N, C-alpha and C positions, 0 to 999 in steps of 0.2 A: 518899724517894720516897713519893708520896702514894698509898696503896693504893686510894682511892676510884675510880681509874681501872678497878678491877675490878668495880665497882658496876654491876650490870645491871638495867635497868628492870623491877621486878617486877610492874609493872601486868599483864603478861601472866599472871602467876600467879593474880591476883585477878580477873581477867576485864576485858575491855574491851568496850564497847558497839559493836555492829556492825549497821548498818542493812540491813533487807531489806524492800523495798517499804515499806508504812506502819507497819512495826514495828522494833524494835531487840531485839537479843539479847545478853545478856552472856555472853561466851564466854572461856574460860581457855585458855592454850596447852596442847598435847597432852600434854606430859611434865611437868606442873607436880607439885610434891611430893605434893599430896593424890591425884592420879591414880595416881601410882606406888605409893603406899601401898595405895590401894583395889584397885588391879589385883593387887598381889602377894598381898593377903589373900584377896580374893574368888576368884580364879583358881587358888589352891592346890589344890583338890580336882580340878581339870581340867587340870592342868599336862601330863601325858602326852599327853592328847588335843590340847591346844592346840599342843604342840611338833610333833605329826604332822599337824596341820591336819585333824583328825578330829572336832572338837567339833560335836555335833549343833546345827544351826541353832535348834532348839527351846529349847535351853539358851543357846547363844551370844547370840542376839538379846536376850533379857531381860537377861542378865548384863552384856553391853556397854551397854545402855541404862541399866541401874541405876548402873553406873560413870560413865557420861557425866552423867547427871542430878546425881550427887552432886559431881562434880568438874570437869566442863567447861561444861556448859549450866547457868548459875548463876541467870539471871534472864531475864525479857523484859518489854517494856512496849510500848504501842501496840496496833494492832489485830491480834490474833492469834485466827484463828477456825478451827474445824474443823467442817465439816458445818452451817455456818450458826450455830454456838455459839461465843460469845466465850470464850476460855480465859485465865483469869488464871494467873500463874506458880505452880506447885507442882510438887514432886517427881513426884507422881503424873501430872499434865499433861505434864511434860516426858517421862516415860517413855512415855506415850500417843502423843506425836508421834515420838518416836525409834524406836518399834517399829511404827508403822503401815506396813504393807507397800505401801499405795498411795502413800506419800510418799517422797520422795527427801531428807527432812529430816535423817536421821542422816548421810548422805553429805556434806550441805552443812555440818553442824556439825563433822564431822571435817575437812573441807577448811579452814574457818576456823581451827580449833584447830591444824592443820598449818602453816598461814601464821604464825600466831602463834609457834609453836615455831621456825620457820625464822627469823623476825625475831630472836628471843631468842638464837638460836645466832650469828646475824650480829653481834649486838651484842657477844657474849663474844669472837668472833674479832676485832673491832675493838678491844676493850680489851686483848686479848694483843698485837696488833700495836703499839698505841700504847705499851705497856711496852716491847716489844722495841726500838722506836726510841729511846727514852730510855736 
């Protein structure tokens, strides 16, 4: 049996370019290995509050933004502007966009990462089904 059938496209782990108007954002799937490791490490001090959904937004927002900036929103190119100022990609600029309460950018990034995660899961199910048929 060729075990390569279990090989799943890991492009979603490394990020894929997703267009939004006149810019593109490199986004990785929601549960990529870097995300899982960062989440486990950085949320350890807040585990009880997270489990009870009691983490203060003043902590949660920046915490999530930092994790996403390091593991999910990996780059961008094109015309990315905020308040008339062009923004080049950097961790700091990613956090700025992800935490800006006027924007729904964090929600959009989460949505794209979830779509990539679902596609990844579907690829895995298809690989298992292929092996089961043989």
